[in-house]
PAGU-896428 format. One line per field, with one value per residue: residue in three letters; x, z, y of N, C-alpha, C, O in turn. Coordinates in steps of 0.05 Angstrom, whole numbers, padded with zeros to 5 digits, always signed. Layout:
REM PAGU-896428
code	(Ala, ...)
n_px	(X, ...)
n_pz	(Z, ...)
n_py	(Y, ...)
ca_px	(X, ...)
ca_pz	(Z, ...)
ca_py	(Y, ...)
c_px	(X, ...)
c_pz	(Z, ...)
c_py	(Y, ...)
o_px	(X, ...)
o_pz	(Z, ...)
o_py	(Y, ...)
REM end
This chain:
REM PAGU-896428
code	(Met, Ser, Glu, Glu, Thr, Lys, Ile, Thr, Lys, Asn, Met, Thr, Ile, Ala, Glu, Ile, Ile, Lys, Ile, Lys, Pro, Ala, Ser, Ala, Ala, Val, Leu, Met, Ser, His, Gly, Met, His, Cys, Leu, Gly, Cys, Val, Ile, Ala, Gln, Gly, Glu, Thr, Leu, Glu, Gln, Ala, Ala, Asp, Val, His, Gly, Ile, Pro, Ile, Glu, Glu, Leu, Leu, Lys, Ala, Ile, Asn, Glu, Gln)
n_px	(+02339, +02328, +02318, +02286, +02251, +02222, +02161, +02109, +02060, +02030, +02027, +01987, +01946, +01948, +01997, +02033, +02026, +02045, +02099, +02118, +02101, +02095, +02073, +02019, +02002, +02012, +01977, +01928, +01929, +01918, +01865, +01851, +01820, +01804, +01840, +01846, +01803, +01766, +01768, +01816, +01853, +01858, +01861, +01899, +01950, +01947, +01893, +01866, +01882, +01860, +01804, +01800, +01813, +01866, +01928, +01970, +02026, +02040, +02023, +02055, +02106, +02103, +02097, +02144, +02184, +02189)
n_pz	(-00059, -00011, -00014, +00028, +00037, -00008, -00041, -00052, -00094, -00062, -00012, +00040, +00038, +00086, +00108, +00070, +00076, +00128, +00123, +00084, +00087, +00050, +00006, +00008, -00017, -00070, -00078, -00069, -00111, -00152, -00146, -00101, -00047, +00003, +00045, +00099, +00112, +00135, +00097, +00071, +00108, +00102, +00049, -00009, -00047, -00100, -00104, -00092, -00135, -00177, -00166, -00173, -00226, -00243, -00273, -00242, -00246, -00261, -00217, -00176, -00195, -00191, -00135, -00115, -00137, -00107)
n_py	(-01305, -01355, -01427, -01443, -01402, -01397, -01390, -01435, -01469, -01503, -01483, -01453, -01395, -01366, -01385, -01365, -01309, -01304, -01321, -01286, -01227, -01183, -01206, -01202, -01155, -01167, -01210, -01184, -01148, -01181, -01191, -01220, -01208, -01224, -01240, -01251, -01283, -01341, -01384, -01373, -01390, -01445, -01455, -01470, -01436, -01451, -01470, -01422, -01390, -01417, -01412, -01357, -01351, -01344, -01355, -01402, -01404, -01352, -01323, -01345, -01330, -01274, -01267, -01292, -01260, -01216)
ca_px	(+02320, +02336, +02297, +02268, +02231, +02208, +02133, +02100, +02031, +02017, +02025, +01962, +01947, +01956, +02026, +02047, +02026, +02062, +02127, +02125, +02078, +02093, +02058, +01991, +01998, +02011, +01952, +01906, +01930, +01907, +01837, +01846, +01817, +01795, +01864, +01843, +01779, +01769, +01776, +01844, +01869, +01864, +01862, +01926, +01953, +01937, +01864, +01856, +01887, +01840, +01779, +01800, +01820, +01893, +01948, +01986, +02055, +02041, +02021, +02080, +02128, +02099, +02103, +02172, +02202, +02190)
ca_pz	(-00040, -00005, -00020, +00051, +00037, -00034, -00039, -00071, -00098, -00042, +00014, +00044, +00037, +00112, +00110, +00052, +00088, +00151, +00114, +00066, +00089, +00026, -00015, +00010, -00038, -00096, -00079, -00072, -00138, -00170, -00141, -00077, -00026, +00028, +00054, +00127, +00117, +00144, +00075, +00065, +00128, +00094, +00019, -00020, -00068, -00125, -00102, -00094, -00162, -00194, -00161, -00184, -00254, -00246, -00278, -00218, -00250, -00262, -00189, -00162, -00204, -00179, -00106, -00109, -00147, -00087)
ca_py	(-01317, -01383, -01447, -01446, -01381, -01397, -01395, -01456, -01470, -01520, -01469, -01439, -01365, -01358, -01391, -01346, -01282, -01305, -01323, -01264, -01208, -01166, -01220, -01193, -01134, -01181, -01225, -01165, -01136, -01201, -01195, -01236, -01188, -01236, -01255, -01259, -01299, -01369, -01400, -01368, -01404, -01472, -01456, -01467, -01416, -01462, -01469, -01394, -01381, -01431, -01399, -01330, -01352, -01333, -01376, -01405, -01397, -01323, -01314, -01353, -01313, -01247, -01268, -01299, -01240, -01194)
c_px	(+02328, +02312, +02277, +02246, +02216, +02179, +02125, +02070, +02016, +02015, +01997, +01967, +01958, +01986, +02042, +02048, +02044, +02092, +02136, +02102, +02074, +02077, +02028, +01984, +01996, +01985, +01928, +01906, +01919, +01878, +01830, +01845, +01810, +01818, +01862, +01819, +01785, +01778, +01806, +01863, +01876, +01866, +01890, +01926, +01942, +01906, +01853, +01860, +01866, +01812, +01777, +01808, +01847, +01912, +01967, +02015, +02059, +02041, +02046, +02104, +02126, +02106, +02132, +02192, +02205, +02215)
c_pz	(-00036, -00011, +00003, +00050, +00010, -00030, -00060, -00073, -00078, -00015, +00016, +00043, +00064, +00116, +00094, +00065, +00113, +00143, +00100, +00066, +00064, +00004, -00014, -00012, -00065, -00099, -00083, -00100, -00159, -00163, -00116, -00053, +00001, +00040, +00083, +00133, +00124, +00121, +00069, +00085, +00118, +00064, +00009, -00041, -00094, -00126, -00106, -00122, -00181, -00191, -00174, -00214, -00261, -00252, -00254, -00222, -00250, -00233, -00173, -00169, -00191, -00149, -00101, -00119, -00127, -00071)
c_py	(-01346, -01401, -01448, -01425, -01379, -01405, -01416, -01456, -01486, -01507, -01456, -01409, -01355, -01363, -01370, -01318, -01282, -01305, -01297, -01243, -01190, -01180, -01213, -01173, -01147, -01196, -01206, -01152, -01155, -01208, -01212, -01217, -01199, -01253, -01264, -01276, -01328, -01387, -01397, -01383, -01432, -01475, -01453, -01445, -01426, -01462, -01441, -01384, -01392, -01417, -01371, -01328, -01341, -01356, -01378, -01398, -01367, -01312, -01321, -01336, -01285, -01247, -01273, -01278, -01216, -01195)
o_px	(+02334, +02289, +02254, +02224, +02199, +02173, +02134, +02056, +01992, +02004, +01985, +01989, +01975, +02000, +02062, +02070, +02057, +02108, +02158, +02087, +02051, +02068, +02014, +01963, +01979, +01971, +01910, +01884, +01912, +01867, +01807, +01865, +01810, +01814, +01875, +01814, +01808, +01795, +01819, +01886, +01897, +01872, +01905, +01905, +01929, +01894, +01834, +01843, +01856, +01799, +01756, +01810, +01851, +01912, +01979, +02027, +02079, +02056, +02056, +02119, +02147, +02118, +02144, +02215, +02222, +02219)
o_pz	(-00055, -00012, -00002, +00060, +00006, -00018, -00083, -00056, -00075, +00004, -00004, +00046, +00065, +00127, +00103, +00065, +00118, +00155, +00104, +00047, +00058, -00014, -00034, -00024, -00082, -00120, -00099, -00111, -00181, -00174, -00112, -00041, +00021, +00046, +00090, +00156, +00120, +00125, +00062, +00078, +00124, +00054, +00018, -00050, -00109, -00146, -00120, -00132, -00199, -00211, -00183, -00225, -00282, -00236, -00246, -00205, -00241, -00226, -00158, -00152, -00182, -00139, -00084, -00111, -00131, -00053)
o_py	(-01360, -01393, -01454, -01430, -01362, -01426, -01414, -01445, -01484, -01519, -01448, -01399, -01337, -01345, -01360, -01306, -01262, -01291, -01288, -01243, -01183, -01166, -01217, -01174, -01139, -01194, -01212, -01147, -01147, -01227, -01218, -01212, -01184, -01276, -01284, -01283, -01337, -01405, -01417, -01389, -01442, -01497, -01434, -01436, -01411, -01456, -01437, -01370, -01378, -01411, -01363, -01307, -01329, -01376, -01358, -01386, -01357, -01294, -01304, -01328, -01275, -01228, -01260, -01279, -01199, -01178)
REM end
């Protein structure tokens, strides 16, 4: 995977889904079921992970390994 497509904790959920649509399945498997809601449009991955009690490094690894 190139650096340009690497997902980071500062990207919003909406950006991540646009860049890497397959990441939706990873997010949903971690309990993030409201991917299309208004909050997801502006919430960073780090913020969402914190709200859901998911370690950010674990989530980043799962998304970027796809």
